[in-house]
PDB file of N, CA, C and O in Angstrom:
ATOM      1  N   MET A   1     115.521  78.893 113.317  1.00  0.00           N
ATOM      2  CA  MET A   1     115.636  80.017 114.215  1.00  0.00           C
ATOM      3  C   MET A   1     116.783  80.900 113.785  1.00  0.00           C
ATOM      4  O   MET A   1     117.778  80.404 113.258  1.00  0.00           O
ATOM      5  N   PRO A   2     116.666  82.198 113.997  1.00  0.00           N
ATOM      6  CA  PRO A   2     117.696  83.121 113.478  1.00  0.00           C
ATOM      7  C   PRO A   2     118.839  83.372 114.454  1.00  0.00           C
ATOM      8  O   PRO A   2     119.371  84.481 114.492  1.00  0.00           O
ATOM      9  N   TYR A   3     119.226  82.388 115.234  1.00  0.00           N
ATOM     10  CA  TYR A   3     120.255  82.620 116.214  1.00  0.00           C
ATOM     11  C   TYR A   3     121.515  81.861 115.824  1.00  0.00           C
ATOM     12  O   TYR A   3     121.628  80.655 116.044  1.00  0.00           O
ATOM     13  N   ILE A   4     122.453  82.589 115.243  1.00  0.00           N
ATOM     14  CA  ILE A   4     123.733  82.018 114.857  1.00  0.00           C
ATOM     15  C   ILE A   4     124.845  82.784 115.574  1.00  0.00           C
ATOM     16  O   ILE A   4     124.595  83.846 116.144  1.00  0.00           O
ATOM     17  N   LYS A   5     126.067  82.253 115.550  1.00  0.00           N
ATOM     18  CA  LYS A   5     127.178  82.868 116.236  1.00  0.00           C
ATOM     19  C   LYS A   5     127.417  84.271 115.743  1.00  0.00           C
ATOM     20  O   LYS A   5     127.269  84.542 114.552  1.00  0.00           O
ATOM     21  N   LYS A   6     127.783  85.169 116.635  1.00  0.00           N
ATOM     22  CA  LYS A   6     127.992  86.576 116.286  1.00  0.00           C
ATOM     23  C   LYS A   6     129.119  86.690 115.232  1.00  0.00           C
ATOM     24  O   LYS A   6     129.058  87.568 114.370  1.00  0.00           O
ATOM     25  N   THR A   7     130.126  85.831 115.289  1.00  0.00           N
ATOM     26  CA  THR A   7     131.206  85.908 114.310  1.00  0.00           C
ATOM     27  C   THR A   7     130.686  85.591 112.912  1.00  0.00           C
ATOM     28  O   THR A   7     131.146  86.175 111.930  1.00  0.00           O
ATOM     29  N   LYS A   8     129.730  84.669 112.818  1.00  0.00           N
ATOM     30  CA  LYS A   8     129.138  84.312 111.520  1.00  0.00           C
ATOM     31  C   LYS A   8     128.263  85.450 111.002  1.00  0.00           C
ATOM     32  O   LYS A   8     128.144  85.625 109.789  1.00  0.00           O
ATOM     33  N   ARG A   9     127.663  86.211 111.874  1.00  0.00           N
ATOM     34  CA  ARG A   9     126.782  87.318 111.438  1.00  0.00           C
ATOM     35  C   ARG A   9     127.545  88.337 110.597  1.00  0.00           C
ATOM     36  O   ARG A   9     126.970  88.984 109.721  1.00  0.00           O
ATOM     37  N   LEU A  10     128.832  88.476 110.865  1.00  0.00           N
ATOM     38  CA  LEU A  10     129.630  89.426 110.126  1.00  0.00           C
ATOM     39  C   LEU A  10     129.727  89.037 108.641  1.00  0.00           C
ATOM     40  O   LEU A  10     129.921  89.901 107.785  1.00  0.00           O
ATOM     41  N   ASP A  11     129.592  87.752 108.342  1.00  0.00           N
ATOM     42  CA  ASP A  11     129.654  87.268 106.956  1.00  0.00           C
ATOM     43  C   ASP A  11     128.518  87.814 106.112  1.00  0.00           C
ATOM     44  O   ASP A  11     128.648  87.897 104.891  1.00  0.00           O
ATOM     45  N   PHE A  12     127.415  88.184 106.729  1.00  0.00           N
ATOM     46  CA  PHE A  12     126.228  88.620 105.991  1.00  0.00           C
ATOM     47  C   PHE A  12     126.184  90.136 105.830  1.00  0.00           C
ATOM     48  O   PHE A  12     125.261  90.645 105.193  1.00  0.00           O
ATOM     49  N   GLN A  13     127.118  90.857 106.366  1.00  0.00           N
ATOM     50  CA  GLN A  13     127.065  92.315 106.322  1.00  0.00           C
ATOM     51  C   GLN A  13     128.066  92.859 105.302  1.00  0.00           C
ATOM     52  O   GLN A  13     129.170  92.337 105.148  1.00  0.00           O
ATOM     53  N   LEU A  14     127.658  93.892 104.631  1.00  0.00           N
ATOM     54  CA  LEU A  14     128.508  94.623 103.684  1.00  0.00           C
ATOM     55  C   LEU A  14     129.030  93.762 102.544  1.00  0.00           C
ATOM     56  O   LEU A  14     130.151  93.958 102.074  1.00  0.00           O
ATOM     57  N   GLN A  15     128.204  92.792 102.091  1.00  0.00           N
ATOM     58  CA  GLN A  15     128.553  91.967 100.953  1.00  0.00           C
ATOM     59  C   GLN A  15     127.377  91.980  99.953  1.00  0.00           C
ATOM     60  O   GLN A  15     126.214  92.051 100.350  1.00  0.00           O
ATOM     61  N   PRO A  16     127.702  91.911  98.660  1.00  0.00           N
ATOM     62  CA  PRO A  16     126.605  91.740  97.711  1.00  0.00           C
ATOM     63  C   PRO A  16     125.914  90.387  97.988  1.00  0.00           C
ATOM     64  O   PRO A  16     126.575  89.398  98.304  1.00  0.00           O
ATOM     65  N   LEU A  17     124.584  90.364  97.866  1.00  0.00           N
ATOM     66  CA  LEU A  17     123.850  89.148  98.212  1.00  0.00           C
ATOM     67  C   LEU A  17     124.319  87.921  97.417  1.00  0.00           C
ATOM     68  O   LEU A  17     124.297  86.805  97.936  1.00  0.00           O
ATOM     69  N   ASP A  18     124.740  88.119  96.173  1.00  0.00           N
ATOM     70  CA  ASP A  18     125.160  86.932  95.382  1.00  0.00           C
ATOM     71  C   ASP A  18     126.521  86.390  95.822  1.00  0.00           C
ATOM     72  O   ASP A  18     126.963  85.362  95.309  1.00  0.00           O
ATOM     73  N   GLU A  19     127.180  87.047  96.744  1.00  0.00           N
ATOM     74  CA  GLU A  19     128.456  86.546  97.279  1.00  0.00           C
ATOM     75  C   GLU A  19     128.299  85.892  98.649  1.00  0.00           C
ATOM     76  O   GLU A  19     129.290  85.476  99.251  1.00  0.00           O
ATOM     77  N   ILE A  20     127.084  85.798  99.142  1.00  0.00           N
ATOM     78  CA  ILE A  20     126.829  85.187 100.454  1.00  0.00           C
ATOM     79  C   ILE A  20     126.529  83.716 100.251  1.00  0.00           C
ATOM     80  O   ILE A  20     125.643  83.356  99.475  1.00  0.00           O
ATOM     81  N   TYR A  21     127.272  82.862 100.952  1.00  0.00           N
ATOM     82  CA  TYR A  21     127.005  81.430 100.938  1.00  0.00           C
ATOM     83  C   TYR A  21     126.313  81.075 102.240  1.00  0.00           C
ATOM     84  O   TYR A  21     126.871  81.259 103.322  1.00  0.00           O
ATOM     85  N   ILE A  22     125.109  80.571 102.130  1.00  0.00           N
ATOM     86  CA  ILE A  22     124.316  80.199 103.324  1.00  0.00           C
ATOM     87  C   ILE A  22     124.464  78.695 103.524  1.00  0.00           C
ATOM     88  O   ILE A  22     124.134  77.912 102.633  1.00  0.00           O
ATOM     89  N   ASN A  23     124.955  78.295 104.683  1.00  0.00           N
ATOM     90  CA  ASN A  23     125.292  76.900 104.947  1.00  0.00           C
ATOM     91  C   ASN A  23     124.174  76.061 105.522  1.00  0.00           C
ATOM     92  O   ASN A  23     124.202  74.838 105.379  1.00  0.00           O
ATOM     93  N   ASN A  24     123.185  76.669 106.171  1.00  0.00           N
ATOM     94  CA  ASN A  24     122.167  75.859 106.831  1.00  0.00           C
ATOM     95  C   ASN A  24     120.889  76.717 107.029  1.00  0.00           C
ATOM     96  O   ASN A  24     120.921  77.930 106.824  1.00  0.00           O
ATOM     97  N   PRO A  25     119.782  76.086 107.424  1.00  0.00           N
ATOM     98  CA  PRO A  25     118.530  76.811 107.624  1.00  0.00           C
ATOM     99  C   PRO A  25     118.618  77.906 108.657  1.00  0.00           C
ATOM    100  O   PRO A  25     117.946  78.928 108.518  1.00  0.00           O
ATOM    101  N   GLY A  26     119.421  77.734 109.687  1.00  0.00           N
ATOM    102  CA  GLY A  26     119.589  78.778 110.722  1.00  0.00           C
ATOM    103  C   GLY A  26     120.174  80.034 110.129  1.00  0.00           C
ATOM    104  O   GLY A  26     119.727  81.136 110.450  1.00  0.00           O
ATOM    105  N   GLU A  27     121.171  79.893 109.264  1.00  0.00           N
ATOM    106  CA  GLU A  27     121.773  81.057 108.634  1.00  0.00           C
ATOM    107  C   GLU A  27     120.789  81.715 107.671  1.00  0.00           C
ATOM    108  O   GLU A  27     120.753  82.942 107.576  1.00  0.00           O
ATOM    109  N   LEU A  28     119.995  80.929 106.961  1.00  0.00           N
ATOM    110  CA  LEU A  28     118.980  81.491 106.070  1.00  0.00           C
ATOM    111  C   LEU A  28     117.963  82.266 106.887  1.00  0.00           C
ATOM    112  O   LEU A  28     117.585  83.375 106.509  1.00  0.00           O
ATOM    113  N   ASN A  29     117.511  81.699 108.006  1.00  0.00           N
ATOM    114  CA  ASN A  29     116.551  82.351 108.869  1.00  0.00           C
ATOM    115  C   ASN A  29     117.169  83.643 109.429  1.00  0.00           C
ATOM    116  O   ASN A  29     116.484  84.664 109.494  1.00  0.00           O
ATOM    117  N   TYR A  30     118.408  83.620 109.822  1.00  0.00           N
ATOM    118  CA  TYR A  30     119.072  84.820 110.348  1.00  0.00           C
ATOM    119  C   TYR A  30     119.065  85.931 109.313  1.00  0.00           C
ATOM    120  O   TYR A  30     118.717  87.073 109.616  1.00  0.00           O
ATOM    121  N   LEU A  31     119.451  85.591 108.093  1.00  0.00           N
ATOM    122  CA  LEU A  31     119.521  86.591 107.042  1.00  0.00           C
ATOM    123  C   LEU A  31     118.143  87.202 106.752  1.00  0.00           C
ATOM    124  O   LEU A  31     118.026  88.416 106.586  1.00  0.00           O
ATOM    125  N   ILE A  32     117.122  86.376 106.693  1.00  0.00           N
ATOM    126  CA  ILE A  32     115.754  86.879 106.472  1.00  0.00           C
ATOM    127  C   ILE A  32     115.350  87.767 107.647  1.00  0.00           C
ATOM    128  O   ILE A  32     114.812  88.856 107.446  1.00  0.00           O
ATOM    129  N   THR A  33     115.608  87.309 108.871  1.00  0.00           N
ATOM    130  CA  THR A  33     115.244  88.086 110.072  1.00  0.00           C
ATOM    131  C   THR A  33     115.990  89.398 110.120  1.00  0.00           C
ATOM    132  O   THR A  33     115.411  90.428 110.465  1.00  0.00           O
ATOM    133  N   TYR A  34     117.268  89.377 109.777  1.00  0.00           N
ATOM    134  CA  TYR A  34     118.085  90.595 109.770  1.00  0.00           C
ATOM    135  C   TYR A  34     117.510  91.624 108.790  1.00  0.00           C
ATOM    136  O   TYR A  34     117.388  92.804 109.117  1.00  0.00           O
ATOM    137  N   LEU A  35     117.160  91.163 107.591  1.00  0.00           N
ATOM    138  CA  LEU A  35     116.608  92.074 106.603  1.00  0.00           C
ATOM    139  C   LEU A  35     115.266  92.652 107.062  1.00  0.00           C
ATOM    140  O   LEU A  35     115.001  93.842 106.892  1.00  0.00           O
ATOM    141  N   CYS A  36     114.431  91.799 107.643  1.00  0.00           N
ATOM    142  CA  CYS A  36     113.140  92.274 108.146  1.00  0.00           C
ATOM    143  C   CYS A  36     113.345  93.293 109.242  1.00  0.00           C
ATOM    144  O   CYS A  36     112.647  94.306 109.294  1.00  0.00           O
ATOM    145  N   ASP A  37     114.308  93.031 110.126  1.00  0.00           N
ATOM    146  CA  ASP A  37     114.553  93.964 111.229  1.00  0.00           C
ATOM    147  C   ASP A  37     115.072  95.309 110.703  1.00  0.00           C
ATOM    148  O   ASP A  37     114.717  96.365 111.228  1.00  0.00           O
ATOM    149  N   GLN A  38     115.898  95.264 109.681  1.00  0.00           N
ATOM    150  CA  GLN A  38     116.386  96.514 109.084  1.00  0.00           C
ATOM    151  C   GLN A  38     115.224  97.348 108.552  1.00  0.00           C
ATOM    152  O   GLN A  38     115.185  98.564 108.738  1.00  0.00           O
ATOM    153  N   TYR A  39     114.290  96.690 107.895  1.00  0.00           N
ATOM    154  CA  TYR A  39     113.111  97.379 107.401  1.00  0.00           C
ATOM    155  C   TYR A  39     112.262  97.897 108.545  1.00  0.00           C
ATOM    156  O   TYR A  39     111.775  99.027 108.500  1.00  0.00           O
ATOM    157  N   TRP A  40     112.080  97.067 109.580  1.00  0.00           N
ATOM    158  CA  TRP A  40     111.284  97.465 110.748  1.00  0.00           C
ATOM    159  C   TRP A  40     111.903  98.669 111.438  1.00  0.00           C
ATOM    160  O   TRP A  40     111.182  99.573 111.858  1.00  0.00           O
ATOM    161  N   GLN A  41     113.226  98.699 111.563  1.00  0.00           N
ATOM    162  CA  GLN A  41     113.888  99.835 112.225  1.00  0.00           C
ATOM    163  C   GLN A  41     113.664 101.122 111.450  1.00  0.00           C
ATOM    164  O   GLN A  41     113.625 102.205 112.034  1.00  0.00           O
ATOM    165  N   GLN A  42     113.516 101.005 110.141  1.00  0.00           N
ATOM    166  CA  GLN A  42     113.278 102.209 109.315  1.00  0.00           C
ATOM    167  C   GLN A  42     111.848 102.697 109.435  1.00  0.00           C
ATOM    168  O   GLN A  42     111.605 103.903 109.388  1.00  0.00           O
ATOM    169  N   SER A  43     110.902 101.796 109.589  1.00  0.00           N
ATOM    170  CA  SER A  43     109.493 102.202 109.632  1.00  0.00           C
ATOM    171  C   SER A  43     109.021 102.410 111.064  1.00  0.00           C
ATOM    172  O   SER A  43     108.499 103.468 111.415  1.00  0.00           O
ATOM    173  N   GLY A  44     109.216 101.369 111.894  1.00  0.00           N
ATOM    174  CA  GLY A  44     108.856 101.476 113.306  1.00  0.00           C
ATOM    175  C   GLY A  44     107.383 101.620 113.591  1.00  0.00           C
ATOM    176  O   GLY A  44     107.018 102.086 114.671  1.00  0.00           O
ATOM    177  N   ASN A  45     106.527 101.242 112.676  1.00  0.00           N
ATOM    178  CA  ASN A  45     105.080 101.366 112.918  1.00  0.00           C
ATOM    179  C   ASN A  45     104.331 100.142 112.442  1.00  0.00           C
ATOM    180  O   ASN A  45     104.929  99.215 111.894  1.00  0.00           O
ATOM    181  N   TYR A  46     103.043 100.133 112.645  1.00  0.00           N
ATOM    182  CA  TYR A  46     102.253  98.996 112.260  1.00  0.00           C
ATOM    183  C   TYR A  46     102.311  98.734 110.761  1.00  0.00           C
ATOM    184  O   TYR A  46     102.311  97.580 110.331  1.00  0.00           O
ATOM    185  N   GLN A  47     102.359  99.778 109.977  1.00  0.00           N
ATOM    186  CA  GLN A  47     102.452  99.606 108.524  1.00  0.00           C
ATOM    187  C   GLN A  47     103.717  98.829 108.151  1.00  0.00           C
ATOM    188  O   GLN A  47     103.697  97.991 107.249  1.00  0.00           O
ATOM    189  N   GLY A  48     104.804  99.112 108.844  1.00  0.00           N
ATOM    190  CA  GLY A  48     106.059  98.364 108.600  1.00  0.00           C
ATOM    191  C   GLY A  48     105.892  96.902 108.919  1.00  0.00           C
ATOM    192  O   GLY A  48     106.358  96.043 108.169  1.00  0.00           O
ATOM    193  N   ILE A  49     105.232  96.603 110.024  1.00  0.00           N
ATOM    194  CA  ILE A  49     104.974  95.206 110.366  1.00  0.00           C
ATOM    195  C   ILE A  49     104.132  94.549 109.298  1.00  0.00           C
ATOM    196  O   ILE A  49     104.424  93.429 108.881  1.00  0.00           O
ATOM    197  N   ASN A  50     103.099  95.223 108.851  1.00  0.00           N
ATOM    198  CA  ASN A  50     102.218  94.699 107.809  1.00  0.00           C
ATOM    199  C   ASN A  50     102.993  94.500 106.495  1.00  0.00           C
ATOM    200  O   ASN A  50     102.805  93.503 105.798  1.00  0.00           O
ATOM    201  N   ASP A  51     103.848  95.446 106.179  1.00  0.00           N
ATOM    202  CA  ASP A  51     104.679  95.332 104.965  1.00  0.00           C
ATOM    203  C   ASP A  51     105.569  94.078 105.033  1.00  0.00           C
ATOM    204  O   ASP A  51     105.674  93.322 104.068  1.00  0.00           O
ATOM    205  N   ILE A  52     106.191  93.882 106.174  1.00  0.00           N
ATOM    206  CA  ILE A  52     107.113  92.750 106.332  1.00  0.00           C
ATOM    207  C   ILE A  52     106.361  91.413 106.217  1.00  0.00           C
ATOM    208  O   ILE A  52     106.780  90.504 105.500  1.00  0.00           O
ATOM    209  N   VAL A  53     105.229  91.325 106.954  1.00  0.00           N
ATOM    210  CA  VAL A  53     104.447  90.076 106.905  1.00  0.00           C
ATOM    211  C   VAL A  53     103.952  89.816 105.486  1.00  0.00           C
ATOM    212  O   VAL A  53     103.988  88.681 105.010  1.00  0.00           O
ATOM    213  N   GLY A  54     103.493  90.859 104.818  1.00  0.00           N
ATOM    214  CA  GLY A  54     103.015  90.703 103.431  1.00  0.00           C
ATOM    215  C   GLY A  54     104.131  90.284 102.483  1.00  0.00           C
ATOM    216  O   GLY A  54     103.938  89.432 101.616  1.00  0.00           O
ATOM    217  N   ALA A  55     105.302  90.894 102.660  1.00  0.00           N
ATOM    218  CA  ALA A  55     106.420  90.562 101.774  1.00  0.00           C
ATOM    219  C   ALA A  55     106.875  89.102 102.004  1.00  0.00           C
ATOM    220  O   ALA A  55     107.179  88.385 101.051  1.00  0.00           O
ATOM    221  N   LEU A  56     106.917  88.679 103.278  1.00  0.00           N
ATOM    222  CA  LEU A  56     107.277  87.294 103.572  1.00  0.00           C
ATOM    223  C   LEU A  56     106.272  86.311 103.001  1.00  0.00           C
ATOM    224  O   LEU A  56     106.649  85.286 102.433  1.00  0.00           O
ATOM    225  N   GLU A  57     104.995  86.624 103.151  1.00  0.00           N
ATOM    226  CA  GLU A  57     103.953  85.739 102.640  1.00  0.00           C
ATOM    227  C   GLU A  57     104.009  85.678 101.122  1.00  0.00           C
ATOM    228  O   GLU A  57     103.884  84.604 100.534  1.00  0.00           O
ATOM    229  N   GLY A  58     104.196  86.828 100.488  1.00  0.00           N
ATOM    230  CA  GLY A  58     104.311  86.865  99.045  1.00  0.00           C
ATOM    231  C   GLY A  58     105.512  86.089  98.535  1.00  0.00           C
ATOM    232  O   GLY A  58     105.422  85.363  97.546  1.00  0.00           O
ATOM    233  N   ALA A  59     106.637  86.249  99.217  1.00  0.00           N
ATOM    234  CA  ALA A  59     107.851  85.523  98.832  1.00  0.00           C
ATOM    235  C   ALA A  59     107.629  84.029  98.997  1.00  0.00           C
ATOM    236  O   ALA A  59     108.043  83.248  98.140  1.00  0.00           O
ATOM    237  N   LYS A  60     106.985  83.617 100.080  1.00  0.00           N
ATOM    238  CA  LYS A  60     106.694  82.221 100.322  1.00  0.00           C
ATOM    239  C   LYS A  60     105.841  81.642  99.215  1.00  0.00           C
ATOM    240  O   LYS A  60     106.146  80.584  98.664  1.00  0.00           O
ATOM    241  N   MET A  61     104.760  82.351  98.893  1.00  0.00           N
ATOM    242  CA  MET A  61     103.835  81.848  97.863  1.00  0.00           C
ATOM    243  C   MET A  61     104.524  81.779  96.498  1.00  0.00           C
ATOM    244  O   MET A  61     104.312  80.835  95.737  1.00  0.00           O
ATOM    245  N   GLU A  62     105.334  82.764  96.201  1.00  0.00           N
ATOM    246  CA  GLU A  62     106.024  82.767  94.902  1.00  0.00           C
ATOM    247  C   GLU A  62     107.055  81.635  94.826  1.00  0.00           C
ATOM    248  O   GLU A  62     107.204  80.981  93.794  1.00  0.00           O
ATOM    249  N   PHE A  63     107.755  81.421  95.929  1.00  0.00           N
ATOM    250  CA  PHE A  63     108.736  80.315  95.986  1.00  0.00           C
ATOM    251  C   PHE A  63     108.027  78.972  95.767  1.00  0.00           C
ATOM    252  O   PHE A  63     108.499  78.114  95.021  1.00  0.00           O
ATOM    253  N   TYR A  64     106.879  78.817  96.442  1.00  0.00           N
ATOM    254  CA  TYR A  64     106.132  77.574  96.291  1.00  0.00           C
ATOM    255  C   TYR A  64     105.669  77.401  94.847  1.00  0.00           C
ATOM    256  O   TYR A  64     105.808  76.325  94.266  1.00  0.00           O
ATOM    257  N   ARG A  65     105.123  78.458  94.281  1.00  0.00           N
ATOM    258  CA  ARG A  65     104.598  78.395  92.912  1.00  0.00           C
ATOM    259  C   ARG A  65     105.698  78.079  91.898  1.00  0.00           C
ATOM    260  O   ARG A  65     105.513  77.251  91.006  1.00  0.00           O
ATOM    261  N   ARG A  66     106.843  78.749  92.047  1.00  0.00           N
ATOM    262  CA  ARG A  66     107.906  78.632  91.036  1.00  0.00           C
ATOM    263  C   ARG A  66     108.846  77.475  91.254  1.00  0.00           C
ATOM    264  O   ARG A  66     109.411  76.951  90.293  1.00  0.00           O
ATOM    265  N   VAL A  67     109.036  77.050  92.530  1.00  0.00           N
ATOM    266  CA  VAL A  67     110.024  76.009  92.819  1.00  0.00           C
ATOM    267  C   VAL A  67     109.420  74.732  93.371  1.00  0.00           C
ATOM    268  O   VAL A  67     109.634  73.647  92.831  1.00  0.00           O
ATOM    269  N   ALA A  68     108.657  74.869  94.464  1.00  0.00           N
ATOM    270  CA  ALA A  68     108.146  73.680  95.135  1.00  0.00           C
ATOM    271  C   ALA A  68     107.120  72.908  94.317  1.00  0.00           C
ATOM    272  O   ALA A  68     107.215  71.686  94.206  1.00  0.00           O
ATOM    273  N   ALA A  69     106.137  73.603  93.740  1.00  0.00           N
ATOM    274  CA  ALA A  69     105.065  72.912  92.990  1.00  0.00           C
ATOM    275  C   ALA A  69     105.633  72.158  91.786  1.00  0.00           C
ATOM    276  O   ALA A  69     105.288  70.992  91.592  1.00  0.00           O
ATOM    277  N   PRO A  70     106.506  72.791  90.958  1.00  0.00           N
ATOM    278  CA  PRO A  70     107.076  72.008  89.855  1.00  0.00           C
ATOM    279  C   PRO A  70     107.896  70.806  90.344  1.00  0.00           C
ATOM    280  O   PRO A  70     107.871  69.741  89.727  1.00  0.00           O
ATOM    281  N   TYR A  71     108.604  70.978  91.426  1.00  0.00           N
ATOM    282  CA  TYR A  71     109.373  69.840  91.991  1.00  0.00           C
ATOM    283  C   TYR A  71     108.436  68.725  92.403  1.00  0.00           C
ATOM    284  O   TYR A  71     108.690  67.560  92.096  1.00  0.00           O
ATOM    285  N   GLU A  72     107.335  69.068  93.108  1.00  0.00           N
ATOM    286  CA  GLU A  72     106.378  68.065  93.518  1.00  0.00           C
ATOM    287  C   GLU A  72     105.737  67.377  92.327  1.00  0.00           C
ATOM    288  O   GLU A  72     105.488  66.172  92.379  1.00  0.00           O
ATOM    289  N   ASN A  73     105.463  68.113  91.251  1.00  0.00           N
ATOM    290  CA  ASN A  73     104.870  67.530  90.060  1.00  0.00           C
ATOM    291  C   ASN A  73     105.810  66.485  89.450  1.00  0.00           C
ATOM    292  O   ASN A  73     105.361  65.419  89.028  1.00  0.00           O
ATOM    293  N   VAL A  74     107.091  66.782  89.402  1.00  0.00           N
ATOM    294  CA  VAL A  74     108.067  65.810  88.892  1.00  0.00           C
ATOM    295  C   VAL A  74     108.078  64.571  89.747  1.00  0.00           C
ATOM    296  O   VAL A  74     108.047  63.457  89.224  1.00  0.00           O
ATOM    297  N   LYS A  75     108.123  64.743  91.067  1.00  0.00           N
ATOM    298  CA  LYS A  75     108.185  63.570  91.964  1.00  0.00           C
ATOM    299  C   LYS A  75     106.900  62.767  91.902  1.00  0.00           C
ATOM    300  O   LYS A  75     106.929  61.542  92.016  1.00  0.00           O
ATOM    301  N   SER A  76     105.774  63.440  91.722  1.00  0.00           N
ATOM    302  CA  SER A  76     104.505  62.724  91.588  1.00  0.00           C
ATOM    303  C   SER A  76     104.519  61.872  90.320  1.00  0.00           C
ATOM    304  O   SER A  76     104.054  60.732  90.338  1.00  0.00           O
ATOM    305  N   ALA A  77     105.041  62.406  89.232  1.00  0.00           N
ATOM    306  CA  ALA A  77     105.128  61.654  87.979  1.00  0.00           C
ATOM    307  C   ALA A  77     106.070  60.491  88.114  1.00  0.00           C
ATOM    308  O   ALA A  77     105.804  59.407  87.595  1.00  0.00           O
ATOM    309  N   GLU A  78     107.185  60.703  88.816  1.00  0.00           N
ATOM    310  CA  GLU A  78     108.187  59.648  88.992  1.00  0.00           C
ATOM    311  C   GLU A  78     107.692  58.521  89.898  1.00  0.00           C
ATOM    312  O   GLU A  78     107.942  57.346  89.628  1.00  0.00           O
ATOM    313  N   ASN A  79     107.003  58.877  90.956  1.00  0.00           N
ATOM    314  CA  ASN A  79     106.680  57.938  92.016  1.00  0.00           C
ATOM    315  C   ASN A  79     105.220  57.538  92.131  1.00  0.00           C
ATOM    316  O   ASN A  79     104.862  56.666  92.923  1.00  0.00           O
ATOM    317  N   GLY A  80     104.389  58.179  91.337  1.00  0.00           N
ATOM    318  CA  GLY A  80     102.949  57.916  91.392  1.00  0.00           C
ATOM    319  C   GLY A  80     102.237  58.866  92.324  1.00  0.00           C
ATOM    320  O   GLY A  80     102.745  59.224  93.387  1.00  0.00           O
ATOM    321  N   ASP A  81     101.056  59.266  91.911  1.00  0.00           N
ATOM    322  CA  ASP A  81     100.274  60.241  92.670  1.00  0.00           C
ATOM    323  C   ASP A  81      99.622  59.594  93.860  1.00  0.00           C
ATOM    324  O   ASP A  81      99.231  58.429  93.796  1.00  0.00           O
ATOM    325  N   VAL A  82      99.496  60.328  94.951  1.00  0.00           N
ATOM    326  CA  VAL A  82      98.842  59.813  96.136  1.00  0.00           C
ATOM    327  C   VAL A  82      97.326  60.027  96.048  1.00  0.00           C
ATOM    328  O   VAL A  82      96.560  59.320  96.703  1.00  0.00           O
ATOM    329  N   TYR A  83      96.896  60.999  95.243  1.00  0.00           N
ATOM    330  CA  TYR A  83      95.455  61.275  95.116  1.00  0.00           C
ATOM    331  C   TYR A  83      94.880  60.470  93.947  1.00  0.00           C
ATOM    332  O   TYR A  83      95.536  60.264  92.926  1.00  0.00           O
ATOM    333  N   ASN A  84      93.645  60.025  94.128  1.00  0.00           N
ATOM    334  CA  ASN A  84      92.951  59.277  93.087  1.00  0.00           C
ATOM    335  C   ASN A  84      91.959  60.196  92.378  1.00  0.00           C
ATOM    336  O   ASN A  84      90.754  59.947  92.377  1.00  0.00           O
ATOM    337  N   VAL A  85      92.486  61.259  91.778  1.00  0.00           N
ATOM    338  CA  VAL A  85      91.606  62.192  91.064  1.00  0.00           C
ATOM    339  C   VAL A  85      91.888  62.157  89.593  1.00  0.00           C
ATOM    340  O   VAL A  85      91.248  62.874  88.824  1.00  0.00           O
TER     341      VAL A  85
END
């Protein structure tokens, strides 16, 4: 959930993204939500909502393809596959 202390929210503003240290999933969710809201405030229409949902879905799929799937392949090789294919 994107609800973190207001004092912590200041850490995410006016900094280059590579200087932000995210400590937990709540902070990650807050940062994503904040960025989406900034985009939404600029568009304010259905197209903006569609853009945000599409960008999130695309980012999710790309993260899974590039990070999660290779990780799962390594673990499957290490521990044995659950599927008998």
